[in-house]
DSSP file (Angstrom, degrees, kcal/mol; ACC not computed):
  #  RESIDUE AA STRUCTURE BP1 BP2  ACC     N-H-->O    O-->H-N    N-H-->O    O-->H-N    TCO  KAPPA ALPHA  PHI   PSI    X-CA   Y-CA   Z-CA
    1    1 A M              0   0    0      0, 0.0     2,-0.2     0, 0.0     0, 0.0   0.000 360.0 360.0 360.0 126.6  -38.3   -6.9    1.3
    2    2 A A        -     0   0    0      1,-0.0     2,-0.5     0, 0.0     0, 0.0  -0.514 360.0-154.1 -77.7 143.9  -35.5   -4.5    1.8
    3    3 A V        -     0   0    0     -2,-0.2     2,-0.0     4,-0.0    -1,-0.0  -0.978  14.8-130.3-118.8 127.6  -32.3   -4.9   -0.2
    4    4 A D     >  -     0   0    0     -2,-0.5     4,-2.3     1,-0.1     3,-0.2  -0.332  27.8-105.8 -75.2 164.1  -29.0   -3.6    1.2
    5    5 A G  H  > S+     0   0    0      1,-0.2     4,-2.6     2,-0.2     5,-0.2   0.836 118.2  53.5 -58.4 -37.6  -26.8   -1.4   -0.9
    6    6 A L  H  > S+     0   0    0      2,-0.2     4,-2.6     1,-0.2    -1,-0.2   0.917 109.1  48.4 -67.0 -42.9  -24.3   -4.2   -1.6
    7    7 A E  H  > S+     0   0    0      2,-0.2     4,-2.5     1,-0.2    -2,-0.2   0.931 112.7  48.9 -60.8 -45.1  -26.9   -6.6   -2.9
    8    8 A W  H  X S+     0   0    0     -4,-2.3     4,-2.4     1,-0.2    -2,-0.2   0.935 111.6  49.2 -58.9 -47.3  -28.4   -3.9   -5.1
    9    9 A F  H  X S+     0   0    0     -4,-2.6     4,-2.1     1,-0.2    -1,-0.2   0.917 111.5  49.1 -59.6 -45.8  -24.9   -3.0   -6.5
   10   10 A D  H  X S+     0   0    0     -4,-2.6     4,-2.5     1,-0.2    -1,-0.2   0.897 110.3  51.2 -62.3 -41.0  -24.1   -6.7   -7.2
   11   11 A R  H  X S+     0   0    0     -4,-2.5     4,-2.5     1,-0.2     6,-0.2   0.912 109.0  50.4 -62.8 -42.3  -27.5   -7.2   -9.0
   12   12 A Q  H  X>S+     0   0    0     -4,-2.4     5,-2.1     1,-0.2     4,-0.9   0.910 111.5  48.4 -63.6 -41.0  -26.8   -4.2  -11.2
   13   13 A K  H  <5S+     0   0    0     -4,-2.1     3,-0.4     1,-0.2    -2,-0.2   0.915 112.5  48.6 -64.4 -42.5  -23.4   -5.5  -12.1
   14   14 A Q  H  <5S+     0   0    0     -4,-2.5    -2,-0.2     1,-0.2    -1,-0.2   0.882 112.3  48.2 -65.2 -38.6  -24.8   -8.9  -12.9
   15   15 A R  H  <5S-     0   0    0     -4,-2.5    -1,-0.2    -5,-0.2    -2,-0.2   0.649 109.4-124.3 -75.7 -14.4  -27.5   -7.5  -15.1
   16   16 A G  T  <5S+     0   0    0     -4,-0.9    -3,-0.2    -3,-0.4    -4,-0.1   0.744  74.7 125.9  76.1  22.5  -25.1   -5.3  -16.9
   17   17 A T      < +     0   0    0     -5,-2.1     2,-0.3    -6,-0.2    -4,-0.2   0.411  33.2 110.2 -96.4   2.8  -27.1   -2.2  -16.0
   18   18 A M  S    S-     0   0    0     -6,-0.8     2,-0.0    -5,-0.1    -9,-0.0  -0.605  74.3-117.8 -73.4 136.5  -24.2   -0.3  -14.4
   19   19 A R        -     0   0    0     -2,-0.3     3,-0.1     1,-0.1    -1,-0.1  -0.338  32.0 -90.3 -77.4 159.0  -23.3    2.6  -16.7
   20   20 A A        -     0   0    0      1,-0.1    -1,-0.1    -2,-0.0     0, 0.0  -0.331  54.2 -91.4 -64.7 146.1  -20.0    2.9  -18.4
   21   21 A P        -     0   0    0      0, 0.0     2,-0.3     0, 0.0    -1,-0.1  -0.304  50.0-178.1 -60.1 140.6  -17.4    4.8  -16.4
   22   22 A T        -     0   0    0     -3,-0.1     2,-0.1     1,-0.0    -3,-0.0  -0.840  30.0 -95.6-130.3 169.6  -17.2    8.5  -17.1
   23   23 A T     >  -     0   0    0     -2,-0.3     4,-2.3     1,-0.1     5,-0.2  -0.477  33.6-113.8 -82.0 160.2  -15.1   11.4  -15.9
   24   24 A A  H  > S+     0   0    0      1,-0.2     4,-2.5     2,-0.2     5,-0.2   0.894 118.9  54.3 -58.6 -40.2  -16.2   13.6  -13.1
   25   25 A K  H  > S+     0   0    0      1,-0.2     4,-2.6     2,-0.2    -1,-0.2   0.919 107.8  48.6 -61.9 -44.2  -16.4   16.5  -15.5
   26   26 A E  H  > S+     0   0    0      1,-0.2     4,-2.3     2,-0.2    -1,-0.2   0.903 111.3  50.9 -62.6 -40.9  -18.7   14.5  -17.8
   27   27 A D  H  X S+     0   0    0     -4,-2.3     4,-2.1     2,-0.2    -2,-0.2   0.923 112.5  45.4 -62.3 -44.9  -20.9   13.5  -14.9
   28   28 A V  H  X S+     0   0    0     -4,-2.5     4,-2.6     2,-0.2    -2,-0.2   0.906 112.4  51.1 -66.9 -41.8  -21.2   17.2  -13.7
   29   29 A M  H  X S+     0   0    0     -4,-2.6     4,-1.9     2,-0.2    -1,-0.2   0.898 110.3  49.4 -63.4 -39.5  -21.9   18.4  -17.2
   30   30 A A  H  X S+     0   0    0     -4,-2.3     4,-1.1     2,-0.2    -1,-0.2   0.908 111.6  49.3 -64.9 -41.4  -24.7   15.8  -17.7
   31   31 A M  H >X S+     0   0    0     -4,-2.1     4,-0.9     1,-0.2     3,-0.6   0.916 109.0  52.4 -63.2 -43.2  -26.2   16.8  -14.4
   32   32 A L  H >< S+     0   0    0     -4,-2.6     3,-0.7     1,-0.2    -1,-0.2   0.869 104.4  56.5 -61.5 -37.2  -26.1   20.5  -15.3
   33   33 A R  H 3< S+     0   0    0     -4,-1.9    -1,-0.2     1,-0.2    -2,-0.2   0.802 106.1  51.6 -64.5 -28.4  -27.9   19.8  -18.6
   34   34 A R  H << S+     0   0    0     -4,-1.1    -1,-0.2    -3,-0.6    -2,-0.2   0.673  95.2  86.7 -82.9 -17.0  -30.8   18.2  -16.6
   35   35 A L  S << S-     0   0    0     -4,-0.9     9,-0.0    -3,-0.7     4,-0.0  -0.492  89.3 -98.9 -83.6 152.9  -31.2   21.2  -14.3
   36   36 A P    >   -     0   0    0      0, 0.0     3,-1.6     0, 0.0    -1,-0.1  -0.292  31.9-113.5 -66.9 157.3  -33.4   24.2  -15.1
   37   37 A D  T 3  S+     0   0    0      1,-0.3    -2,-0.1    -4,-0.1    -4,-0.0   0.775 114.5  54.6 -63.2 -27.3  -31.7   27.3  -16.5
   38   38 A N  T 3  S+     0   0    0      2,-0.0    -1,-0.3     0, 0.0     2,-0.0   0.175  77.3 139.1 -94.9  19.3  -32.6   29.3  -13.5
   39   39 A V    <   -     0   0    0     -3,-1.6     2,-0.1     1,-0.1    -4,-0.0  -0.321  51.9-119.9 -64.2 143.9  -31.0   26.9  -11.0
   40   40 A S     >  -     0   0    0      1,-0.1     4,-2.1     4,-0.0     5,-0.2  -0.440  15.3-117.8 -83.3 158.9  -29.1   28.6   -8.1
   41   41 A I  H  > S+     0   0    0      1,-0.2     4,-2.8     2,-0.2     5,-0.2   0.882 116.7  56.3 -59.7 -38.7  -25.4   28.1   -7.4
   42   42 A Q  H  > S+     0   0    0      1,-0.2     4,-2.2     2,-0.2    -1,-0.2   0.888 106.8  48.3 -62.9 -39.5  -26.4   26.6   -4.0
   43   43 A R  H  > S+     0   0    0      2,-0.2     4,-2.3     1,-0.2    -1,-0.2   0.889 111.5  49.9 -69.5 -38.2  -28.6   24.0   -5.7
   44   44 A I  H  X S+     0   0    0     -4,-2.1     4,-2.5     2,-0.2     5,-0.2   0.932 110.3  50.8 -62.1 -45.4  -25.8   23.1   -8.1
   45   45 A E  H  X S+     0   0    0     -4,-2.8     4,-2.3     1,-0.2    -2,-0.2   0.905 108.9  52.1 -59.0 -42.3  -23.5   22.8   -5.2
   46   46 A Y  H  X S+     0   0    0     -4,-2.2     4,-2.4     1,-0.2    -1,-0.2   0.941 110.4  47.2 -59.1 -48.8  -26.0   20.5   -3.4
   47   47 A H  H  X S+     0   0    0     -4,-2.3     4,-2.5     1,-0.2    -2,-0.2   0.886 111.6  50.2 -63.9 -39.4  -26.3   18.2   -6.5
   48   48 A V  H  X S+     0   0    0     -4,-2.5     4,-2.4     2,-0.2    -1,-0.2   0.904 110.1  51.6 -64.0 -40.2  -22.5   18.0   -6.9
   49   49 A S  H  X S+     0   0    0     -4,-2.3     4,-2.2    -5,-0.2    -2,-0.2   0.910 110.1  48.1 -62.5 -43.3  -22.1   17.1   -3.2
   50   50 A V  H  X S+     0   0    0     -4,-2.4     4,-2.3     2,-0.2    -2,-0.2   0.924 111.2  50.9 -63.5 -44.1  -24.7   14.3   -3.6
   51   51 A M  H  X S+     0   0    0     -4,-2.5     4,-2.5     1,-0.2    -2,-0.2   0.910 109.8  50.2 -59.8 -42.5  -22.9   13.0   -6.7
   52   52 A A  H  X S+     0   0    0     -4,-2.4     4,-2.3     1,-0.2    -1,-0.2   0.903 109.9  50.7 -63.4 -41.1  -19.6   13.0   -4.9
   53   53 A G  H  X S+     0   0    0     -4,-2.2     4,-2.2     2,-0.2    -1,-0.2   0.897 110.6  48.8 -63.7 -40.3  -21.1   11.1   -2.0
   54   54 A I  H  X S+     0   0    0     -4,-2.3     4,-2.5     2,-0.2    -2,-0.2   0.921 111.2  49.6 -65.7 -43.4  -22.6    8.5   -4.3
   55   55 A Q  H  X S+     0   0    0     -4,-2.5     4,-2.1     1,-0.2    -2,-0.2   0.890 111.0  50.2 -63.0 -38.5  -19.3    8.0   -6.1
   56   56 A E  H  X S+     0   0    0     -4,-2.3     4,-2.2     2,-0.2    -1,-0.2   0.907 110.5  50.0 -64.7 -41.5  -17.5    7.6   -2.7
   57   57 A A  H  X S+     0   0    0     -4,-2.2     4,-2.5     2,-0.2    -2,-0.2   0.908 109.6  50.5 -64.0 -42.3  -20.1    5.0   -1.6
   58   58 A I  H  X S+     0   0    0     -4,-2.5     4,-2.7     1,-0.2    -1,-0.2   0.911 109.7  50.9 -62.8 -41.7  -19.6    3.1   -4.9
   59   59 A A  H  X S+     0   0    0     -4,-2.1     4,-1.7     2,-0.2    -1,-0.2   0.901 110.0  50.5 -61.8 -40.6  -15.9    3.1   -4.4
   60   60 A D  H  <>S+     0   0    0     -4,-2.2     5,-2.8     2,-0.2     4,-0.4   0.920 110.9  48.6 -62.6 -44.0  -16.3    1.8   -0.8
   61   61 A I  H ><5S+     0   0    0     -4,-2.5     3,-1.5     1,-0.2    -2,-0.2   0.939 111.2  49.4 -61.7 -47.2  -18.6   -1.0   -2.1
   62   62 A E  H 3<5S+     0   0    0     -4,-2.7    -1,-0.2     1,-0.3    -2,-0.2   0.817 111.4  50.1 -62.5 -30.5  -16.1   -2.0   -4.8
   63   63 A A  T 3<5S-     0   0    0     -4,-1.7    -1,-0.3    -5,-0.2    -2,-0.2   0.439 117.7-112.9 -87.7  -0.1  -13.3   -2.0   -2.2
   64   64 A G  T < 5S+     0   0    0     -3,-1.5     2,-1.7    -4,-0.4    -3,-0.2   0.654  70.3 141.7  80.1  14.6  -15.3   -4.2    0.1
   65   65 A R      < +     0   0    0     -5,-2.8     2,-0.3    -6,-0.2    -1,-0.2  -0.529  36.7 119.0 -89.3  71.0  -15.6   -1.5    2.8
   66   66 A T        -     0   0    0     -2,-1.7     2,-0.4    -5,-0.1    -5,-0.0  -0.880  50.0-152.2-132.4 162.5  -19.2   -2.4    3.7
   67   67 A V        -     0   0    0     -2,-0.3   -61,-0.1     4,-0.0    -2,-0.0  -0.999  25.6-123.1-133.9 134.0  -21.2   -3.6    6.7
   68   68 A T     >  -     0   0    0     -2,-0.4     4,-2.2     1,-0.1     5,-0.2  -0.324  22.7-114.7 -74.2 160.1  -24.3   -5.6    6.4
   69   69 A Q  H  > S+     0   0    0      1,-0.2     4,-2.6     2,-0.2     5,-0.2   0.898 118.5  54.5 -58.5 -41.6  -27.6   -4.5    8.0
   70   70 A A  H  > S+     0   0    0      1,-0.2     4,-2.3     2,-0.2    -1,-0.2   0.902 107.4  49.8 -61.0 -41.5  -27.5   -7.5   10.3
   71   71 A D  H  > S+     0   0    0      2,-0.2     4,-2.6     1,-0.2    -1,-0.2   0.906 110.7  49.8 -64.0 -41.2  -24.0   -6.4   11.5
   72   72 A V  H  X S+     0   0    0     -4,-2.2     4,-2.6     2,-0.2    -2,-0.2   0.930 111.0  49.0 -62.9 -45.3  -25.2   -2.9   12.1
   73   73 A E  H  X S+     0   0    0     -4,-2.6     4,-2.0     1,-0.2    -2,-0.2   0.905 111.9  48.9 -61.8 -41.2  -28.2   -4.1   14.1
   74   74 A R  H  X S+     0   0    0     -4,-2.3     4,-2.2     2,-0.2    -2,-0.2   0.917 111.9  49.0 -64.1 -43.7  -25.9   -6.4   16.2
   75   75 A L  H  X S+     0   0    0     -4,-2.6     4,-2.7     1,-0.2     5,-0.2   0.900 109.3  52.2 -62.5 -41.0  -23.5   -3.5   16.9
   76   76 A M  H  X S+     0   0    0     -4,-2.6     4,-2.5     1,-0.2    -1,-0.2   0.896 109.0  50.0 -64.0 -39.0  -26.4   -1.2   17.9
   77   77 A E  H  X S+     0   0    0     -4,-2.0     4,-2.5     2,-0.2    -1,-0.2   0.911 110.9  49.9 -63.7 -41.8  -27.6   -3.8   20.4
   78   78 A E  H  X S+     0   0    0     -4,-2.2     4,-2.0     2,-0.2    -2,-0.2   0.923 112.6  46.5 -62.1 -44.0  -24.1   -4.1   21.8
   79   79 A W  H  X S+     0   0    0     -4,-2.7     4,-1.4     2,-0.2    -2,-0.2   0.898 111.8  51.2 -64.8 -40.2  -23.8   -0.3   22.1
   80   80 A K  H  X S+     0   0    0     -4,-2.5     4,-0.7     1,-0.2     3,-0.3   0.918 111.6  47.1 -62.9 -43.2  -27.2   -0.1   23.7
   81   81 A N  H  < S+     0   0    0     -4,-2.5     3,-0.5     1,-0.2    -1,-0.2   0.814 106.7  58.3 -69.5 -30.3  -26.3   -2.8   26.2
   82   82 A D  H  < S+     0   0    0     -4,-2.0    -1,-0.2     1,-0.2    -2,-0.2   0.827 103.5  53.3 -66.1 -31.4  -23.0   -1.1   27.0
   83   83 A D  H  <        0   0    0     -4,-1.4    -1,-0.2    -3,-0.3    -2,-0.2   0.691 360.0 360.0 -76.8 -19.3  -24.9    2.0   28.0
   84   84 A E     <        0   0    0     -4,-0.7    -1,-0.2    -3,-0.5    -2,-0.2   0.470 360.0 360.0 -83.9 360.0  -27.1    0.1   30.5
């Protein structure tokens, strides 16, 4: 059974498994410690970009800026029918 992102986020909050807030600098430093010593700048940039995207998504979820899977499927059907 698939779980949408909002459900997952709510479950983590209810279980108390969401980690304590940290600063962006702390998050990047922790990520750097996990990477191998010979990591390239491009790979570091990629990981920072992914982290930023995840943080943006979490902020959107917390602000209620979400769309359910059912709504997306309904919209896609409407768009598909508009093209016909």
